[in-house]
Rosetta silent file (secondary structure, phi, psi, omega in degrees, C-alpha in Angstrom):
SEQUENCE: MQARIFSYADAHRYRLGTHYEALPVNRPKCPVHHYHKDGAMRFFNNEPGGNEDAYYEPNSMGGPKESPEYKRPALELEGMADRYDHREDNDDFSQPRALYCLFDDAQKQRLYGNIVRAMAGVPEHIIERQLGLFKSVHEELEAGVRTALDQ
SCORE:     score description
SCORE:     0.000 S_00000001
   1 L     0.000  -40.979 -179.127   39.114   41.354   42.616 S_00000001
   2 H   -63.518  -32.621 -178.832   37.907   40.478   39.109 S_00000001
   3 H   -63.709  -28.725 -179.957   41.236   38.851   38.284 S_00000001
   4 H   -65.538  -31.409  178.480   40.659   36.284   41.014 S_00000001
   5 H   -56.418  -40.407 -178.646   37.624   34.968   39.175 S_00000001
   6 H   -84.947  -40.962 -173.457   39.939   33.833   36.391 S_00000001
   7 H   -69.954  -35.985  179.323   43.066   33.016   38.349 S_00000001
   8 H   -64.721  -47.137  179.485   41.382   30.691   40.865 S_00000001
   9 H   -63.170  -38.884  179.270   39.747   28.606   38.151 S_00000001
  10 H   -65.133  -41.022  177.744   42.998   28.557   36.201 S_00000001
  11 H   -64.134  -39.856  177.546   44.926   27.409   39.281 S_00000001
  12 H   -63.250  -43.902  178.882   42.360   24.651   39.863 S_00000001
  13 H   -61.039  -39.478 -179.696   42.671   23.482   36.272 S_00000001
  14 H   -66.924  -45.457 -174.330   46.457   23.404   36.619 S_00000001
  15 H   -80.256  -40.893 -170.906   46.482   21.524   39.927 S_00000001
  16 H  -108.250  -15.390 -179.941   43.466   19.243   39.622 S_00000001
  17 L   100.408 -174.520 -174.013   42.864   18.906   35.893 S_00000001
  18 L   -57.578  -36.580 -171.608   39.937   19.562   33.618 S_00000001
  19 L  -101.027   37.557 -178.383   37.283   18.334   36.018 S_00000001
  20 H   -58.498  -31.003 -176.773   38.290   20.337   39.101 S_00000001
  21 H   -75.553  -10.290 -178.775   34.684   21.443   39.636 S_00000001
  22 H  -100.369    6.289  177.163   33.558   17.821   40.005 S_00000001
  23 L   -55.634  122.916 -170.971   35.825   17.010   42.963 S_00000001
  24 L   -51.403  -38.205 -177.283   33.372   15.211   45.294 S_00000001
  25 L   -71.426  -23.124 -175.850   34.101   17.368   48.335 S_00000001
  26 L  -107.424  -13.235 -172.826   33.555   20.607   46.381 S_00000001
  27 L   -70.805  152.517 -179.242   30.862   19.796   43.845 S_00000001
  28 L   -69.704  157.309 -179.806   27.407   21.327   44.205 S_00000001
  29 L   -77.687  -27.299  177.903   24.537   19.283   45.589 S_00000001
  30 L   -81.488  154.542  179.553   22.269   20.180   42.670 S_00000001
  31 L   -65.709  140.347  178.815   22.867   18.485   39.302 S_00000001
  32 L  -117.628  132.944 -179.315   25.272   20.298   37.006 S_00000001
  33 L  -113.996  108.022  178.684   25.100   19.857   33.255 S_00000001
  34 L  -129.120  177.322 -175.347   28.332   20.600   31.469 S_00000001
  35 L  -110.890   20.893  174.697   30.012   19.290   28.372 S_00000001
  36 L   -78.119  139.658 -177.512   33.207   17.920   29.871 S_00000001
  37 L  -146.871  131.132  177.582   33.657   14.288   29.012 S_00000001
  38 L    60.290 -164.950  178.388   36.411   11.835   29.911 S_00000001
  39 L    92.056  179.189 -176.852   39.958   13.028   30.551 S_00000001
  40 L   -68.214  149.876  176.082   42.129   13.248   33.639 S_00000001
  41 L    56.937   43.494  179.770   40.616   13.544   37.133 S_00000001
  42 L   -86.318  118.033 -177.010   37.163   12.467   35.976 S_00000001
  43 L  -103.758    8.035 -178.403   34.932   12.026   39.039 S_00000001
  44 L  -129.278  163.843 -179.741   31.721   11.153   37.204 S_00000001
  45 L  -106.626  165.845  178.256   30.677    8.310   34.947 S_00000001
  46 L  -105.628   17.549  178.595   29.301    8.322   31.428 S_00000001
  47 L   -82.997  167.254  177.720   26.733    5.631   32.136 S_00000001
  48 L   -52.127  131.353 -175.947   23.002    6.331   32.166 S_00000001
  49 L    93.543  -12.955  177.894   22.379    8.770   34.972 S_00000001
  50 L   -88.238 -146.133  179.043   25.951   10.070   34.743 S_00000001
  51 L   -88.028   90.425 -175.321   27.142   12.973   32.645 S_00000001
  52 L   -92.866   -5.053 -176.700   25.270   12.214   29.421 S_00000001
  53 L   -65.409  142.888  172.927   25.393   15.720   27.994 S_00000001
  54 L  -147.604  134.434 -179.655   27.202   16.241   24.739 S_00000001
  55 L  -108.149  112.957  172.771   27.343   19.419   22.729 S_00000001
  56 L  -161.282  157.215  177.096   27.452   19.056   19.019 S_00000001
  57 L  -127.202  137.303   -1.972   25.195   20.013   16.162 S_00000001
  58 L   -75.010  142.338 -179.492   23.109   18.444   14.812 S_00000001
  59 L  -110.018  112.554 -176.992   22.219   16.803   18.134 S_00000001
  60 L   -80.472   -5.340 -176.360   19.624   14.059   17.764 S_00000001
  61 L  -103.493   20.549  175.515   19.174   13.703   21.503 S_00000001
  62 L    78.234   22.745  179.191   17.516   17.066   22.103 S_00000001
  63 L   -72.492  175.914 -178.118   20.652   18.932   23.120 S_00000001
  64 L   -67.136  153.179  176.905   20.995   22.693   22.897 S_00000001
  65 L  -125.707  150.953  175.387   21.152   24.435   19.532 S_00000001
  66 L   -65.255  134.839 -179.481   22.694   27.708   18.532 S_00000001
  67 L   -95.105  113.093 -177.473   20.004   30.390   18.371 S_00000001
  68 H   -63.382  -23.984 -179.524   20.291   32.388   15.142 S_00000001
  69 H   -69.020  -15.551  178.679   18.392   35.320   16.659 S_00000001
  70 H   -98.536    7.460  177.403   21.352   35.934   18.965 S_00000001
  71 L   -63.399  137.720  178.305   23.840   36.102   16.111 S_00000001
  72 L   -66.683  139.853  179.101   25.821   39.304   16.221 S_00000001
  73 L   -69.848  158.126  178.452   24.850   41.706   13.462 S_00000001
  74 L   -64.444  147.628  178.718   27.261   42.433   10.644 S_00000001
  75 E   -95.356  135.617  176.188   29.661   45.301   11.231 S_00000001
  76 E   -90.773  113.813  178.000   29.778   48.139    8.767 S_00000001
  77 L  -111.943 -109.490  170.596   33.384   48.893    8.030 S_00000001
  78 L  -106.535   61.116 -170.383   34.288   49.807    4.471 S_00000001
  79 L   125.149 -171.903 -178.406   31.516   47.596    3.303 S_00000001
  80 E   -94.248  142.453  174.827   29.802   44.850    5.231 S_00000001
  81 E  -122.132  141.331 -179.360   31.661   42.361    7.387 S_00000001
  82 L  -148.929  175.534  177.706   30.099   39.180    8.654 S_00000001
  83 L   -71.648  147.027  179.265   31.093   35.788    9.968 S_00000001
  84 L  -105.689  127.911  176.775   32.661   33.410    7.496 S_00000001
  85 L   -80.186   97.089 -175.823   31.473   29.819    7.450 S_00000001
  86 L   -71.887   -8.533  179.374   34.852   28.120    7.347 S_00000001
  87 L   -89.866  -12.768 -170.773   33.199   24.716    6.892 S_00000001
  88 L   -55.863  -45.521 -176.671   31.455   25.655    3.657 S_00000001
  89 L  -112.312   25.253  177.038   34.165   24.544    1.253 S_00000001
  90 L   -71.703  145.364  173.720   35.936   21.977    3.416 S_00000001
  91 L  -106.684   95.445 -175.769   36.808   18.654    1.856 S_00000001
  92 L   -90.106   -3.475 -169.408   36.133   16.245    4.690 S_00000001
  93 L  -116.866  -14.519 -175.310   36.077   13.071    2.634 S_00000001
  94 H   -69.422  -39.485  179.555   39.131   12.863    0.347 S_00000001
  95 H   -68.458  -46.533  176.054   41.583   11.779    3.058 S_00000001
  96 H   -62.546  -33.995  178.098   39.330    9.041    4.516 S_00000001
  97 H   -63.722  -43.514  179.566   38.579    7.929    0.932 S_00000001
  98 H   -63.132  -41.156  177.940   42.302    7.657    0.175 S_00000001
  99 H   -65.086  -45.389 -179.596   42.860    5.624    3.352 S_00000001
 100 H   -59.433  -39.907 -179.128   39.899    3.355    2.615 S_00000001
 101 H   -68.046  -20.210  176.855   41.221    2.701   -0.897 S_00000001
 102 H   -78.067  -20.792 -176.187   44.539    1.546    0.608 S_00000001
 103 L   -70.048  141.181  170.584   42.826   -1.216    2.624 S_00000001
 104 L   -84.289  177.970 -174.778   42.861   -4.769    1.330 S_00000001
 105 H   -61.696  -38.885  179.916   39.698   -6.900    1.561 S_00000001
 106 H   -65.507  -40.916  178.253   40.555   -8.336    4.990 S_00000001
 107 H   -65.329  -38.657  178.188   41.159   -4.868    6.423 S_00000001
 108 H   -63.851  -41.545  178.961   37.871   -3.649    4.973 S_00000001
 109 H   -63.545  -40.348  176.963   36.001   -6.557    6.577 S_00000001
 110 H   -64.843  -39.332  177.751   37.576   -5.770    9.955 S_00000001
 111 H   -61.159  -46.660  179.119   36.630   -2.112    9.515 S_00000001
 112 H   -58.668  -45.310 -179.870   32.999   -3.029    8.790 S_00000001
 113 H   -62.610  -42.008  178.792   32.898   -5.262   11.863 S_00000001
 114 H   -63.946  -41.178  179.618   34.408   -2.586   14.110 S_00000001
 115 H   -65.071  -44.376 -179.125   31.934    0.011   12.873 S_00000001
 116 H   -62.710  -41.751  178.254   28.965   -2.322   13.376 S_00000001
 117 H   -64.481  -36.935  179.276   30.064   -3.154   16.935 S_00000001
 118 H   -70.505  -23.758 -178.602   30.455    0.556   17.701 S_00000001
 119 L   -89.917    3.256  179.854   26.937    1.228   16.376 S_00000001
 120 L   -59.495  128.458  177.987   25.278   -1.280   18.714 S_00000001
 121 L    83.248    2.376 -179.331   22.336    0.372   20.429 S_00000001
 122 L   -83.496  136.521  179.123   22.405    3.476   18.219 S_00000001
 123 L   -58.566  148.113 -174.635   18.965    4.693   17.031 S_00000001
 124 H   -58.575  -38.586 -177.562   18.104    3.836   13.420 S_00000001
 125 H   -67.300  -29.770  177.030   17.845    7.457   12.236 S_00000001
 126 H   -75.702  -37.698  176.531   21.394    8.134   13.430 S_00000001
 127 H   -60.342  -43.399  179.623   22.660    4.954   11.751 S_00000001
 128 H   -63.355  -40.602  178.346   21.102    6.112    8.469 S_00000001
 129 H   -64.455  -40.388  178.870   22.725    9.524    8.793 S_00000001
 130 H   -66.328  -39.079  177.144   26.096    7.871    9.488 S_00000001
 131 H   -62.271  -34.363  174.976   25.676    5.586    6.488 S_00000001
 132 H   -62.444  -39.059  176.628   25.165    8.726    4.390 S_00000001
 133 H   -66.915  -40.949  177.367   28.519   10.020    5.626 S_00000001
 134 H   -61.659  -37.442  178.398   30.152    6.681    4.813 S_00000001
 135 H   -64.814  -33.564  177.014   28.676    6.924    1.296 S_00000001
 136 H   -66.874  -28.739  176.517   30.304   10.349    0.936 S_00000001
 137 H   -74.239  -54.678 -179.359   33.638    8.696    1.716 S_00000001
 138 L  -164.660  134.326 -178.644   33.145    5.743   -0.647 S_00000001
 139 H   -62.227  -34.028  178.877   30.035    3.937   -1.905 S_00000001
 140 H   -66.197  -34.355  177.533   31.685    0.582   -1.224 S_00000001
 141 H   -64.559  -46.535  179.295   32.228    1.592    2.425 S_00000001
 142 H   -62.139  -43.990 -179.450   28.543    2.417    2.866 S_00000001
 143 H   -64.854  -41.216 -179.904   27.484   -0.831    1.172 S_00000001
 144 H   -65.745  -41.798  178.565   29.896   -2.908    3.256 S_00000001
 145 H   -68.037  -41.271  179.707   28.762   -1.404    6.557 S_00000001
 146 H   -61.778  -42.890  178.192   25.091   -1.741    5.557 S_00000001
 147 H   -63.051  -43.399  179.704   25.626   -5.416    4.687 S_00000001
 148 H   -65.703  -34.422  177.382   27.435   -6.026    7.982 S_00000001
 149 H   -66.561  -34.503 -177.336   24.599   -4.308    9.883 S_00000001
 150 H   -76.033  -14.059 -178.161   22.038   -6.594    8.232 S_00000001
 151 L   -81.142    0.000    0.000   23.865   -9.757    9.334 S_00000001
């Protein structure tokens, strides 16, 4: 009996796609908040009032956060074992920096314009945080986007 719990959902995903639970004839009458977004067989919209939920951290829109008090305790093996933060020593900026340095001036101007258009309507505190990330890629990128935003 327990296997059916998994196999039915798996069969639905195979036949109907990621959003099988949102099929209008089968969806619940109460609002459901999930983190599925876009993709095949999407029966909901992403406009205001649609499925606006997004799960990521940090979430500036008041979304859920991981609760550290529910972290599993370390296991004692032959010493202590704990979770490893695989993001700690990641280099997230060298590849975008290398790509940015390949751009000529016209490509950089188009990039600034595309970024500014994508940031339309974004709250100022999020724009500032994004500009900080651009500065980590290249100071010229941050300055160019900031200048384009001010125009």
